[in-house]
C-alpha positions in Angstrom: -1.2 -53.9 -27.8 -3.3 -51.3 -29.5 -2.1 -47.7 -29.5 -3.9 -45.4 -27.2 -6.4 -43.0 -28.7 -6.5 -39.7 -26.8 -9.7 -37.7 -26.5 -7.9 -34.8 -28.1 -4.5 -33.3 -28.8 -3.2 -30.3 -30.8 -1.7 -30.1 -34.3 1.8 -28.7 -34.0 4.0 -28.4 -37.1 7.4 -27.0 -38.0 5.8 -23.6 -38.4 4.7 -23.4 -34.8 8.2 -24.5 -33.7 9.9 -22.0 -35.9 7.8 -19.0 -34.7 8.1 -20.0 -31.0 11.9 -20.4 -31.4 12.1 -17.0 -32.9 10.1 -15.5 -30.1 12.3 -17.2 -27.5 15.5 -16.1 -29.2 14.5 -12.6 -30.4 11.2 -11.5 -28.8 12.5 -9.3 -26.1 13.0 -5.6 -25.4 11.2 -3.6 -28.0 10.0 -6.9 -29.7 8.4 -8.3 -26.5 4.9 -7.7 -27.9 5.6 -8.3 -31.5 3.9 -11.7 -31.8 1.1 -10.7 -29.4 0.1 -7.7 -31.6 0.4 -9.9 -34.7 -1.8 -12.6 -33.2 -4.5 -10.2 -32.0 -4.6 -8.6 -35.5 -4.8 -11.9 -37.3 -7.5 -13.3 -34.9 -9.8 -10.3 -35.1 -9.5 -10.4 -38.9 -10.5 -14.1 -38.9 -13.4 -13.4 -36.6 -14.5 -10.2 -38.3 -14.4 -8.0 -35.1 -12.9 -4.6 -34.4 -10.9 -5.3 -31.2 -9.0 -8.3 -29.7 -6.9 -8.7 -26.6 -4.8 -11.8 -26.1 -5.1 -13.2 -22.6 -3.6 -16.0 -20.4 -7.0 -17.9 -20.5 -10.6 -17.7 -21.6 -11.5 -17.5 -17.9 -9.3 -14.4 -17.5 -11.0 -12.9 -20.6 -14.4 -13.5 -19.1 -13.3 -12.1 -15.7 -12.1 -8.9 -17.2 -15.0 -8.5 -19.6 -17.5 -9.0 -16.8 -15.7 -6.6 -14.5 -15.7 -4.0 -17.3 -19.5 -4.4 -17.6 -19.7 -3.7 -13.8 -20.7 -7.2 -12.7 -20.4 -7.2 -8.9 -22.0 -8.1 -5.5 -25.8 -8.4 -5.7 -25.8 -9.0 -9.4 -27.1 -12.1 -11.2 -25.7 -13.6 -14.4 -27.8 -16.1 -16.3 -26.1 -19.1 -17.9 -26.8 -22.7 -18.8 -26.5 -25.3 -16.1 -24.6 -27.6 -18.5 -21.1 -26.0 -18.7 -17.6 -26.3 -17.4 -17.1 -24.3 -14.2 -14.7 -21.9 -15.9 -17.7 -19.9 -17.1 -19.2 -19.6 -13.7 -16.1 -18.9 -11.6 -15.5 -15.3 -12.8 -19.1 -14.5 -11.8 -18.4 -15.9 -8.3 -15.0 -14.1 -8.1 -16.8 -10.8 -8.8 -19.2 -11.4 -6.0 -22.2 -12.0 -8.3 -24.5 -15.0 -8.5 -24.7 -17.4 -11.4 -28.3 -18.3 -12.3 -28.4 -21.7 -13.9 -31.1 -22.5 -16.4 -31.8 -25.6 -18.4 -30.6 -26.5 -21.8 -32.3 -27.4 -25.1 -32.5 -31.2 -25.8 -31.0 -30.9 -29.3 -28.2 -28.4 -29.1 -27.4 -28.9 -25.4 -27.1 -25.1 -25.2 -29.0 -22.6 -23.1 -32.8 -22.4 -23.5 -33.7 -18.8 -24.5 -37.3 -19.2 -23.2 -35.9 -20.1 -19.7 -33.4 -17.2 -19.9 -36.3 -14.8 -20.3 -38.2 -16.4 -17.4 -35.1 -16.1 -15.2 -34.6 -12.3 -15.7 -34.9 -10.2 -12.5 -34.1 -6.6 -11.7 -30.7 -8.0 -10.5 -29.8 -9.6 -13.9 -26.6 -8.0 -15.1 -25.7 -10.2 -18.1 -26.6 -13.4 -20.0 -23.8 -15.8 -21.0 -24.2 -17.9 -24.2 -21.8 -20.8 -24.1 -21.4 -22.6 -27.4 -21.1 -26.1 -26.0 -18.7 -28.5 -27.8 -18.9 -26.3 -30.9 -22.7 -26.4 -30.9 -24.2 -22.9 -31.3 -26.7 -21.1 -29.0 -29.7 -19.5 -30.7 -28.1 -16.1 -30.9 -31.0 -14.5 -32.7 -33.3 -15.2 -29.7 -30.8 -14.4 -27.1 -29.8 -11.1 -28.6 -33.4 -10.2 -29.0 -34.0 -10.9 -25.3 -30.9 -8.9 -24.4 -32.1 -5.9 -26.4 -35.6 -6.2 -25.0 -34.4 -6.0 -21.4 -31.3 -3.9 -21.9 -29.0 -6.8 -20.8 -25.7 -7.5 -22.5 -25.2 -11.0 -24.0 -21.7 -12.4 -23.6 -20.5 -15.2 -25.8 -18.2 -17.9 -24.3 -16.9 -19.3 -27.5 -14.1 -21.3 -25.8 -15.2 -24.4 -27.6 -16.4 -22.8 -30.8 -13.5 -21.9 -33.1 -14.9 -22.7 -36.6 -18.6 -22.5 -35.6 -20.6 -20.0 -37.7 -24.2 -18.8 -37.0 -26.0 -17.4 -40.1 -22.8 -16.1 -41.6 -21.3 -14.7 -38.3 -18.5 -16.5 -36.5 -19.1 -17.6 -32.9 -17.8 -15.0 -30.5 -18.4 -12.1 -32.8 -22.1 -11.4 -32.1 -22.4 -10.6 -28.4 -21.4 -7.6 -26.3 -18.1 -9.4 -26.1 -16.8 -12.8 -26.9 -14.1 -15.0 -25.3 -12.0 -17.9 -26.6 -9.8 -20.6 -25.1 -6.5 -21.8 -26.6 -5.9 -24.5 -24.1 -4.0 -27.5 -25.4 -7.2 -29.4 -26.1 -8.7 -26.7 -28.3 -8.9 -26.6 -32.1 -6.5 -23.6 -32.1 -4.0 -23.8 -29.3 -1.2 -21.7 -27.6 -0.8 -24.3 -24.9 -2.7 -22.1 -22.4 -4.2 -18.8 -23.4 -7.4 -17.0 -24.5 -8.8 -14.0 -26.3 -11.2 -11.2 -25.5 -13.0 -9.7 -28.5 -15.6 -7.0 -29.0 -16.9 -4.4 -31.4 -17.5 -1.9 -28.6 -14.7 0.7 -28.4 -15.4 1.9 -24.9 -15.6 -1.7 -23.5 -12.4 -2.5 -25.3 -10.6 0.4 -23.7 -11.9 -0.6 -20.2 -10.7 -4.2 -20.6 -7.4 -3.0 -22.1 -6.8 -0.9 -19.0 -7.8 -3.7 -16.7 -5.5 -6.1 -18.6 -2.5 -4.0 -17.8 -2.8 -3.7 -14.0 -5.2 -0.8 -14.4 -2.8 1.4 -16.4 -4.7 3.3 -19.0 -3.3 3.5 -22.5 -3.1 7.3 -22.5 -1.5 7.6 -19.0 1.7 9.6 -19.2 3.0 8.9 -15.7 5.3 5.9 -15.6 4.1 3.0 -13.5 0.9 4.8 -12.6 -2.2 2.6 -12.4 -5.6 4.4 -12.8 -7.5 1.5 -11.1 -6.9 -1.9 -9.7 -6.6 -4.2 -12.7 -5.6 -7.8 -13.6 -2.7 -9.7 -14.8 -4.1 -11.9 -17.5 -1.6 -11.3 -20.3 -0.5 -13.8 -22.9 3.2 -14.3 -23.4 4.9 -13.4 -26.6 6.1 -17.1 -27.0 2.5 -18.3 -26.7 1.3 -15.8 -29.2 4.0 -16.9 -31.6 2.4 -20.4 -31.6 -1.0 -18.7 -32.0 0.3 -16.9 -35.1 1.2 -20.1 -36.7 -2.0 -21.8 -35.7 -4.2 -18.9 -37.1 -2.3 -19.2 -40.4 -3.5 -22.8 -40.5 -6.9 -22.1 -39.1 -8.9 -23.4 -42.1 -6.9 -26.6 -42.1 -7.4 -27.1 -38.4 -11.2 -26.6 -38.6 -11.4 -28.9 -41.6 -9.5 -31.6 -39.6 -12.1 -31.4 -36.8 -15.0 -31.5 -39.3 -13.4 -34.5 -41.1 -13.3 -36.5 -37.8 -16.9 -35.6 -36.9 -18.1 -36.5 -40.4 -16.5 -40.0 -40.0 -18.5 -40.5 -36.8 -21.7 -39.1 -38.4 -21.5 -41.5 -41.3 -20.4 -44.5 -39.2 -23.3 -44.1 -36.7 -26.0 -42.7 -39.0 -28.0 -45.9 -39.5 -28.3 -46.7 -35.8 -31.5 -45.3 -34.1 -31.2 -43.6 -30.8 -27.7 -42.1 -31.2 -27.7 -38.3 -31.5 -24.6 -36.4 -32.4 -23.8 -32.6 -32.4 -26.4 -30.9 -34.5 -25.8 -28.7 -37.5 -29.1 -26.8 -38.3 -29.7 -24.9 -41.5 -27.4 -21.9 -42.0 -25.2 -23.0 -39.1 -21.7 -24.5 -39.3 -20.5 -26.5 -36.3 -16.8 -26.2 -35.6 -17.0 -29.8 -34.3 -14.5 -29.2 -31.4 -15.8 -32.2 -29.4 -18.0 -34.8 -31.2 -20.5 -36.0 -28.6 -22.9 -39.0 -28.7 -26.1 -38.9 -26.7 -27.9 -42.2 -26.4 -31.7 -42.4 -26.3 -33.0 -43.2 -22.8 -34.7 -46.3 -24.1 -31.3 -47.9 -24.9 -30.2 -48.0 -21.3 -26.7 -47.2 -22.3 -25.1 -45.5 -19.3 -22.1 -43.1 -19.0 -20.4 -45.7 -16.8 -20.8 -48.5 -19.4 -19.5 -46.2 -22.1 -16.5 -45.3 -20.0 -15.7 -48.9 -19.3 -16.0 -50.0 -22.9 -13.7 -47.2 -24.1 -11.1 -47.7 -21.4 -11.0 -51.5 -22.0 -10.0 -50.7 -25.6 -7.4 -48.1 -24.7 -9.5 -45.2 -25.8 -9.9 -42.1 -23.7 -13.4 -41.6 -22.3 -14.5 -38.1 -21.6 -17.8 -37.6 -19.9 -20.5 -35.0 -20.8 -20.3 -32.0 -18.4 -22.1 -32.5 -15.1 -24.7 -29.8 -14.3 -23.0 -27.0 -12.4 -25.8 -26.9 -9.9 -25.0 -30.5 -8.9 -21.6 -29.4 -7.6 -21.2 -28.9 -3.8 -20.4 -25.2 -4.0 -23.7 -24.3 -5.7 -27.4 -24.7 -4.7 -29.0 -27.7 -6.3 -30.8 -27.1 -9.6 -32.2 -30.6 -10.2 -35.3 -28.9 -11.7 -33.1 -28.4 -14.8 -34.3 -31.7 -16.0 -32.5 -32.0 -19.3 -29.1 -30.8 -17.9 -29.4 -33.6 -15.3 -30.6 -36.2 -17.7 -28.2 -36.1 -20.6 -24.8 -36.5 -18.9 -25.9 -40.0 -17.6 -26.3 -41.3 -21.2 -23.6 -39.5 -23.2 -19.9 -39.5 -24.0 -17.5 -37.3 -25.8 -15.8 -39.0 -28.7 -12.1 -38.6 -29.4 -11.2 -36.0 -32.0 -7.8 -34.6 -33.1 -6.3 -33.6 -36.4 -4.2 -36.6 -37.2 -6.8 -39.2 -36.4 -7.0 -41.6 -39.3 -9.8 -43.8 -40.6 -8.5 -46.7 -38.5 -8.8 -44.7 -35.4 -12.4 -43.4 -36.0 -13.4 -46.9 -37.1 -12.1 -48.3 -33.8 -14.1 -45.8 -31.8 -17.3 -46.5 -33.8 -16.8 -50.2 -33.3 -16.7 -49.7 -29.5 -20.0 -47.8 -29.6 -21.7 -50.3 -31.9 -20.5 -53.3 -29.9 -22.2 -51.8 -26.8 -25.2 -50.8 -28.9 -25.6 -54.4 -30.2 -25.3 -55.9 -26.8 -28.2 -53.7 -25.6 -30.4 -54.3 -28.6 -29.8 -58.1 -28.4 -30.5 -58.3 -24.7 
């Protein structure tokens, strides 16, 4: 029986175990924030930003950041229809309305032209989600934001290692957020990060992150506002410290797997993988294959072929506006079309050539069957 190939899993070494063990044994009392502070410092240095706050999730980081911007009832926040719900849920929790617009056919990220068309007097923010490591066109989005006085938020949950014209994903918007879920390139098991270059926004989020207790408050247990509890634990941060020390290795591992797929599928027409335009580096978190409509290769046939061979099959995100809790947005033609003919390919750091060859063979077998039909 062939060994199972997971769609992704983390790279954990003796270093992560050693740091986590130390945090569990010694990270208490006056050392209870030691690894958290260290992780925040290392992460902001990697990203090239001024401020970072470790959080329990990327969703929590988004929730606090949006709250600090004043997003609330009656407001609208523009985002791509193709996303995981974690980007939309903080908008809903704050009483605002997510406005879903279509994606570009090549990057599968938000279409800047449609963003501008969707702006109304109620628009409070624009969220740029760097899908699967692909990068949004930040130049156009930031220009739109500046033109209308609307902050652009970067959801870089999937974009560790992605670089846009020399700037790392998450470092360009009003604020950026990251996920360190167990599936991500850099993991703390669960967890996230809020980053910004805006000192006032940083202070507001820092206060919100500590149940509303301002940093300068001298009264003990005196909250200045109703805040949140989205803190990362010291033990999680210890794992993060080890991971950030290995960040170049982790990114390189993801890019190596993607390159194997790119080379293995290059000669076959009608299979599009994650793009990497000029002056852009894709972090390659989730290699994804989108099949040309003319091939008639469906999501369901891909899932079946993968599962028959013991390989995890992860589908392309359904459009959020197709979910029952939102109003239908079937006019977002590309967002509704691509998921039906796409699949995420397995990717993790200790995948070997035999593994990627096996995945490629599954795709090509299905491809050949369609071509020969």
